N, C-alpha and C positions, 0 to 999 in steps of 0.2 A: 417481627418487630414492629411496634406502632410507629406508623409516619410522623416524623415530626414537622410543624408547620414552620416555614420559613418566610422572610420578608421577600429574598430576591431568588432563593434557590427553588427551582420547580415553577417559575412563574416567567411567561414571555416578556423579555424585555427588549427594547430596539437594539438593533446592532450599531456598533460604534460607526460602521463603514456605510450603513443603509442609505443615507441621503446622498454620499457622494457617487454610490453605485447607480442609484435610479435617476440621478441626474447627470450622468455621463462625467463628473469631475474626479472619479477615483484615478489616481495616477497608477498606471502599469509600466513595467520596464520598457516597452516600446515607446512609451510616450518620453522617455528620458534620453536628452543628448548631453554630450560632453564636449568641452573644446577639443578640436583637433582629432574628433573620434573617427575611426576608419571603420568600414563596412565589411564584413568578411563574408566569402562564398566558397564552396568547395566543389572542384571538378571530381565527379563521382564515377566509378567504374560501371561500364555497361555489362560486364560478365560476372558471374557468380564465383568464379576462379580462374585466375590468368597472372601469368608473369610479365611484368612491364619491361619490354625488350629496348625501347627506344621512347625517350621523352624529351622535347624540345619547348622551353618556355621562354624563347628569346624574343618571339613576337608579342607575347603577353606583358613580357617585363616593360618594353618601351611604349605602352599605351599610356597616353596622359592620364594622370589620376592613380595609376597604380603605384603602390608602395611597398609590396612584397607579394613574390610568388615562390611558395616553398613546396618543394618535392622532396621524396626520400635521399635525394643527391646533394642539397643544400640546406639542411635543416640547420639552425644554430647548434652550436656544440652542446649547451647545455641541454636543449631540447632532445638531441640524440640519446640523453641517458634516461629519458622519462619512459615510462611504460603502463599501458593500459590493461585492463582486466583486473580479475581478483582470484589469485595473487597477480600482482602487476607484472607481467611477463612479455607483453605483446609491444613492439615499438609504435610510436605514434604513426609512422609512415614507413612502408617498406616497399622493396620492388616487386611484391605481391600483393594482388588484391584478392579478398575472400568472401565477398558477397556483392550483389548489384546494389550499388550505393556507396561502397567503401570508398575512403579518400584515395585519390591519385595524386592531387595538388590543392594547396591552400592559398588563398587569394585574399589580399587586403587592399582596399582601394576607397577614394574619397565617396563613391556612392556604390549602391547595389547593382545599379545598371553597368557602371564601368568594370565592377568585379565579375559579372556575369559575361560579359563582353570578352574580358582577359580569359575566362574559362574556354570560350568558343576558339581563342587563338593558339591555346595548347595542343601542340601535336603529341600524340601518344600511339605507340604501336604495341600491341599485346602478343603473348603466345598463350592460347587457352589452354587451361588445364581441366582435368575432370572433376566435377563438383559431386558433392555428397550432401544430401538433403535430409537425410532422417538418421536418429540416433541408432537404430537397429543396423544399420549400414554402416554408420562411423564408427562403431566399436568392432566390426570385424577385424580378425587379424590381418588380412590383405586389404584395407581400406585405405582411400586415399588420405595422406596425412596434410592436414590444412596448415598447422603450424609447426614448424621445427621444434619451437619451445614447448609443445603439447604433443608428446608421444602418445601414439595410440587414440588421439583426439580427444583425451581424458584431461579436464582441469584439475591439477593437483589441489589436495585439501588445504584448508586455511586455517588460521587462527586469526580472530577479530579481537583487539583489545583484550588481549590476554586469554580469551576463551577458545576452548578447542571445539569447533562446530560439529555437533553431533550428525554424522552422516552414514553411520551404520549401527542401527538399533538392535541390541541382543539383550533379551530378559527371558528367563525361564527356560524350560525344555519343550521347544516348539514341535519337534518331531514326536515326542511322545503325545503332547497334547492334540496334534492331528490324527494319531493313531486312536485316540479315544473320543475324537468327535463323531457326533451324530451324522453331522453332514461336512462334507469338504468339497469345496468349489474353488477351481483355479482357472485364470484365464489371463489374456492380455487386453488391456484398456488403454486409449490414448485420448490425450487432450493436447491437441498439437497444431491448432489453428492460428496461434499467434496473434490473438485479439489486440485490437489498440485501443488504450483506454480513452484517448482523444480528448483530453482536457481542453478546455474551449480555449485557453490561450496557448498557443506553440511554446516550446522550450526556447529559451534564448538567454544570453549572457552580454555583459560589458566587461571586459577585462583590462587592466592596466598594471605596470609594474610602479611602485611608489617606495623609493629610498630601499629597494631590495626585498619589499614584501609586495605579494599579489594581492591587489584590490579588485574584488568581484561585485558587481551588481548582478544578481541572478534571479531567475523564477523559480528557484528551489522552494521547496515546502520544509526543507529541514536544514538552515544554514550551517549547522556546527557539523553535521555529517557530511556536506558538501565540503567544507574546509578540510575535514579529516582525511576523506578519500582523495580529495585532489593533492594533499600534501603527501600521502601514501604513494601517488603515483609521479610526482615531481619532486619530491624532496623541498618544496617551497614552503614558506610561511604563507598563509592565506588568510584573509579578512573579507567577510561577506556581509552585504546588506540587501535586504529584501523590501520591494515595494508590494503592493497588492499582487497576490498570485492568483491569476484567473484558472484555479482548479489544476490539481495535480493528480489525485487519484494514486499516489506513491511513485508516479512516473516520472516526475521531474525533480526528484530528491538529488540525483548525483549529476546526470546529464555528462557522463564522461567524455564522450567522444566530442560534442559540441565545445565544451569547456577548454579540454586540451587544444583543440584546434585554434579556438580564439586566443588562448594563451600563448601559443606558440608564435602567433602573429604580433601578437603585442610585444613579446620580447624580441623578435626581429625588429619591429619598426620603432620601438620605444614610445608608441601612442596608443591612447585606448583604443579597443577593437570591440565592435558590437557584431556577434552572430546571432541571429533570429531566424529560427527555421519557418518556412511557409507552412500552410496546412498539408500540402502535399508530402513535403519532406517529412513533417511529423508522421504521416501515414506509411511512408516507405522506408525511412532508415532510422528514425528515432526507436527507442527502446520499446519492444512489444512485451506481451506477457510470455513467459518462458514456456517452452513446450513440455509435455509430460507424456512418458512412455512407462506403463507399469506392468510386470509381469509376475503374479501373485498367486497364492494360494492360502485360503482361510478355511479355520474349523469352527463350526458351530456346535454347542452342547446344551442341551436345556435352553434353547433360546438366546445364550450368551455367546460371542465370540470368545474362543478361548485361544486361538493361534491365528498369527499372521507371519507369513514368510514369503519374501519375495525379493525381486530386483526393481528397484526405481530409477529411471534414467530421466535427467531434466536436459532437455534440448535448449542448449544457451544460444543457438545462432552463432554467428561469426564471434560475439563478444558479450560478456555479461558481466555485471558489476557485482551481484550480491547473490549468485547461484548457491553457493554451499550455506548460506545464511537461511535462504528460502528452503533448501532440504531440510536444515536442522529444526526450524520451526515447523514444516509440514511433518517431521517425526513427532515433534510434540503434539501436534494437533491431533495425530492419529489416535495418541493415548487417550486424550482428552474425550473424543467421541466414543471410542471403544474402551470405555474407562475400567471395565471388568477384565479385560483379557491381560493375562501375566504372563503370556509367552510369545515372544517376538524374536524374529531373524529378518530385517528389512535392511538391505544395502543399497544404498543410493551413489550415482555418480553424476557429475556435472560434464556434459558431452558437448564438443563444438561441431558445428555445420556449416555449410555454406550458405547460410540464411541470415535474414535481417537480424541484427543486434537484439538482445533481451536485456530486462532489466526488472527493477522491484515495480509491482503493479498491484493495486488494491487486492488484496486476497493473500498475496505474498506467501506461496508454498502451500498454504493450506487450501484454497479453492482449488488449485491443481490437484492435489492428493485427494480431495473429497470427490473431485468429478471422475476420478479413475478407480478408487478404492471402493467407494461406497456403491457403485453398481455391481461389483462382484460381490460385496457382502450382502447386497439385497438378493441376489441370486440364491444364495443359500438359506436367506429367510424366507424366500418364497418357496423353497423345497421343503422346508419345515413348516409351511402354511401358518406363519404367525404375522399379524396384524403388523405393518411396519412400525406405527406409532407406538404400539406397546414394545416393540424391539428397541426404539430410541428410548423410551421410558426407561427400560431394563438396562440398558448398556451404557448411557451416557455417565461420565464419572460423577461420583459424589463425593463429600466430605469425607476424608480417609482413604480413599484411592489415591493414585498419584502418577507422576509423569518424570522421565527424563526430559529436560528441555533443550534448548539449543545449546547450551554451555556445558552439555554432557553431565550436570549435576541433577541429582534426585529432588523432587519436591512432592510433599504431601499435601494433597489438595484440601483447602480450607473454604468454609463459607460457599460450598458447592452444592446449592439446592435448587434444581431445576424440573423437578417432576411436576409440580403444580403448573408451571408456566406451559409445558408441553400438554398437559390435558386441557386447560382452559383455551390454548390456541387451537386444538383439534375440534373442541367443542364449537368454537366460533365460526371456524371453516365448515363445519358441518362434516366433519369426517366420517362419522359413523353412519351417515346417510349417503355419502358418496362413495365409500369404500364397499366394492361388491366382491373383492377377492382378487389373487393374483391373477395378472393378465386378463382381467375382465372390465369391460368398459363400465362406466358409471350409467350411460344410456346410449340409446344408438336411435339417431333422425336422419332416416334416408342414407345417404351415403356419408353422412358425418358421424363420428364416432368420439365420445368423450371419455377422457380417463383422468384420474387424480394421483398425485404422488407427492412425496415428503422426503426430506432429508435434514440434516442436524450439523451444527459446527460448533466450535468452541476453540478459544484462543487464549492462552495465558500470557502473551505478548501485551495484554493490558498492564501488566506490571513491569515491563521492561526498561531496563537502563536508569542510571542515576539522573537526576536534573536537580537544578537549582532555581530559585526565584528571589527577588528582592523586592521589598515593599516600602516605600520611602514616604513618611509623612511630612507634610508640612505645616506650618503654624497658621497657616491661612483655612486649614481644613481640608485642603486638597491633598490627593494620594497618588503616588506614581507607581505603577507596576512594570518591574524591569523583567523581562523573559525573552529569549530569542525564538520563541514561536510566531512565524508569519502568519498573515490572513491568507488562507489559502482556499477560501470561499465557503468554509464551514461554519463561520462565525465562532470559532474557537476562543480568540482574544477576546470577544464581547463576553463569552461565556466565563473565561477566567476573571475577568473583572468582578463578575457577581460573587466569586469566593470571597474577593478582598472586602466588597461591601458588606456581604453578609456577616463577615467577623467584626469589622468595625461599625455596622450597624449604620451605614450612610447609603445615600442615594448612589447608584450606580455611575451617575453622571459626574459624580465627583472623584472618581477613580480614573486617572489617565493611563492609558496602556502605551509605554514608550515605543517607538518605532525600532523594530527588531535589528539589531547589527551587532554582529560577533566581536566588534572592538569593545562595547559597552554594556552588553546582556551577558547574563551568565549561562553556564552550559546547559543545554536541552536537546535531546535527540530528536525533537519535532513530533509533530501529530501522526507517527506510523503506529501500527497495529492497534487501533484505538487507544493507544496508551497514555494520552494526554490528559483524558478525564480523571484517571485515577493518579497517574505520577505527577504530571505537572500541577495538576489542581491540589494534591497533597502538598507539594513544595510550596505552592502559592499561599494555600491556608496557613501552613506553618510560619511563613514569612509575615503574614498579616497578624497571626497570633503574637509573634515575636515583637512586632511594632506595637502592637496594642499594650502589651505587658509594660514595654519601656514607657509608653505614654501614661499609662496610669500609675506606674511606679514615681515618675516625675510629679505628677499631680499629688499621690499620696504624701510624697516628701515634702512638696513645697507648699501645699495649700490645705490639704484635708487632714493631714497628720494622723493618719489611720493605715492599716494594712491595706495593700494596694487591691487584694482581692475583694475587698467590700465596695469597689468603684465600679461604675458603668459609664459606657459612653455611648452616645445616641446622637447622629447627625451634627457630629463636630462638637458636642456639649458633654462635659463630664461632670459626674453627680455620685452623691452616695445613694446606694440603692434604698436605705432608710429615709432618705430626705431628698426626694427627685427634684424638688422644687429649687433648691440650691444648685444651680448649674453654673459652670464657668467654661469658657471656649479652650479649645486645644491650646491656643497660644499661651495660656496661663501655666501650662504643665511644662513648657519648654524652659530648660534652664537660661537660654539666651536667645533673642530675637534673631531671626535669621538662621538659626540652625535649623537641621532637621533630625528626624529619627529613622533608622533604617532597619528594619526586620529581615532576618535571613531565613530562609527554608529549604530543606534538601529533602530529596526522595532517594530512598536506595532500592535498586532492582530486587523484585521478590516475584517469581514465577508460581507461586502457591495457590493463585487463585485464577481460574478462567472466566471469560465471559460465555454466553450462550446465543445461539440462534437456531430456530426451526423454520423451515420454509414448505408451505403448501402450495400446490400449483394444479390447476386443472387446465387440460388443453383440449382443443378441438381438432382432430384430424379428418382430412377428406379423403376418403378411400380412394377415390378416382385420380385426385391431383397430386396427393401426397402432401399438400399444403398443410402446414401445421400453425393453429392459432392459440395464443396463451388467453384463456377465457378469464381467469381470475387468479389472485395471488393472495396470500396471507403470510406474515412474517410475524413471529413471535420471539419475545424476549423478556427477561428480567434484568433491568438496568441498575437495579439498587435502589437509585434516587434519580430522578428525571433532573438535570439542571436547567435545560430550557426546552420546554414541550416542542416549539417550532423547529428549532436546530435539531432535534432528535428525529422528528418526522422528515424533516428535509434529508438527514443522513439515510434513513431507511429508503426513502425514493431513490437517492443518490446511489444507493447499492443495486438499484435494480439496473442501472446503466453501467458507465464506466468499465466496459468490458467484464462486467459481472455476470449477474443472472442471466442476461439476454446472449451469453455467449453460447446457452444452451439452444438458442433457436437461430439467431441471425448473425451474429459477428465472427469475422474470419477475416484474415490476409490471404487472399488466393494466390497461390504460387504456379507461375507458368514452368514447369519443371524442364521443358526445352530450352528455354532463355534464362532461368533462374531469375526471372522478374516478378515482383509484385505487380497483381493487376489492378489494386484497390488503392488507387491514390488519390481518390476523391470522395466526397460524402454522397456521392450517387452510386459510385461501384462497391464501396464499404458499406454494407448493409448494417443498419442500426435502426432502433426503435426512435420515432421523433417523439416530441413531447406530447402531441395530440393523439397517439397510437397507445398510450399506456391503458393496459387492462384494468378493472376494477381491481383496487389494490387496498387491503385491509391489515391492520396491525393488533396484536395484543401486546401491551407493554405493562409490564408488572414491577412492582418496586419493593423487592425483598428487604431491604434494609441491611445489608450484610456489614459486619463490623470491620470493614477494611480501611477507613479513613472517616475523618469528622462528618463529611457529608454523604459517606456510604454511596458513593456512584462509581459506576464502572462502564466503560465505553462499549460501543457497539458498532460504529460506522464500518470498520474494516471487514467485518464478517457479515453484515447486513443482507448482502445478496450472494456470499460465497457458497451456501448449500443449495442455490438455485438451479444451476444447470443439471446436477444429479436428481434433484426433483421432477424437473422436466422430462428428464429420461424415463423415470419411472411411470409418469403420468402417460406418456407415449406408449411404453410397452402396455400398460394397461387398457390404453384405448384400441390399440390394433391387435392385442390378443397374444402377442409374443414379444420376448426380450429384444429391446432396442437400445443403442448406445452409440451414437454418433454425433460428435459435435462439430458444427452446429447441425441441427436436424433439417438437412435439406430435403426437399420434395423428391428427388431422385434416390436419396438414402431410405426413405420412408417407402416408396414404391418398391425397391429392392428387397427390402424386408418382407414385404407384403408377396413377392414374387411376380411383381408385374413390370420390373425395369426391362 
């Protein structure tokens, strides 16, 4: 379809918060103070698994400036009923600790320094228990039981808002398809290094009670989801306000332990309590990317994957907030990528271990499943000697294919045409020149070998969950947009006002985006899964169209005396399209001065359309040292319609980091199995790529104009880096001449694969 010219859509516009950010005037949670606000700190366990045999808080309690010291022995009565995890089964504090960093005592004081001093004064004796660190050990019949509430260390399945999460995908006759396949490959693949997304702003909350309602200021990217999950765990009504959020990458949506601890202290003291993690705490005890272990078998016939059968374990660490949802989304994303496969038997479990807690992270199940499933799939593709780009083109879902999504319901794919984008991306990368065949380097320069790789991804969460928006017109010509999406660094609130400005044909500066608060903003899940471009964008568009219709109906009735469809509005003026010189301002269309016009827009969840990403990478491997470098990257997608070019480019670059693509080469939380401690508690020991170390980075962004909404746009940020790790594993395999798949690709692992360790 021909691309339509727009006034604002597809054109770069200054962000609402741009000046405040670059001048340092933007307000973040850590800038905010309340009267009588207390500071919270946590005494944390030094052991991965231990029973508390004695705890004495008497010295800490009498320290001047201390207002509460809570342990499992003296929690307020209401707090004793609260439960963490999903489903919520784990008490807030118990006499057993389950990972290094688990909470032993909660302290509220006049200052952080006093709270830390009080933690040092608490006397604790432990009986160490045997830990279990890996899923394959945790599910053995004789394994150590971590929680009495979770027999066999398996987290029970859940329903979320009435949806039964898809955790066992069964389609067709998988055994018959395997028998008929040309190639069958099976193996175990892992993606288990608990990468930290490391948002620039650490997680933090301020919580207090107000007339029986929990009030929160939080660094969450999804205040409505934050409210919902906190209510589910405490049974209390919650209202949340956000300031600027200094990045989230999905990782600060819920913050279940930080929030529960701060709220417990607020209940105990009757005062506002602030808990704000340090950068080290963010790296050591906050939610990491969930671990992944897959034992799987796949069948390939005539170049098409026809059967997938296996077991998939997600390692939740000691606690997880949305593990079953991550499984359910990952199950759907398998079917999107392998869209021609009609035979499935994939069973998945969420397993607890004595490791750092995990949670939602950018990629949300899909990155984990692609990093484990795609290397196995590509092993069969290599046996068949098929070009991997051609495999992607022939296997990715198209219109008329379909999938079971997270809610266990079937969706037939629509507007699903990505072959052209794959081919144009491969051409720009120079794939045909670089690809020399499976396990063959692109070139050899002394002891340096080079290889290329590719992987793909798609996610129908772009249409997930219902949402609402209000657009309020004032007679002055200014417009207010009400929606609960906060600014988490992506510029999404700035982009949403462009939808309003486009519909009403006004300058974007005349659209004021109301600060998000769940007390006065309508429901929205938040910018997860790349959903807000389509879902929130649609709701905002419909609300603006509703307001525009009411405005023109008033003008038609009171001034022009014609059908309202014959009227137009531009820059706050209304006119008949046949006589554009005769204009009246908006105020003339209002029945009474001082009143406003409010339009309402709603989106209802629809999982029949996925987005798409293809990821090409080239690596350099030093055969003597095993050091691997990323030489260049190209990311390709068809986003339907670009809303803001600069924002899109930023999202694609952001997908490279945030524990996304570069978890293939660098990022991991290093565990000392002897002590159970993570050894990566700072930004020197936690290896990640700095801004000045990015490789040459290219993009192919097409605009296919699918009929999915008025502006035909579909989000891409969630998956933009997700195929990267698997792509890098293929590139390394081709460079060194043998299959390789270990995340991240340490020099020692490379040397071991070369027989040089």
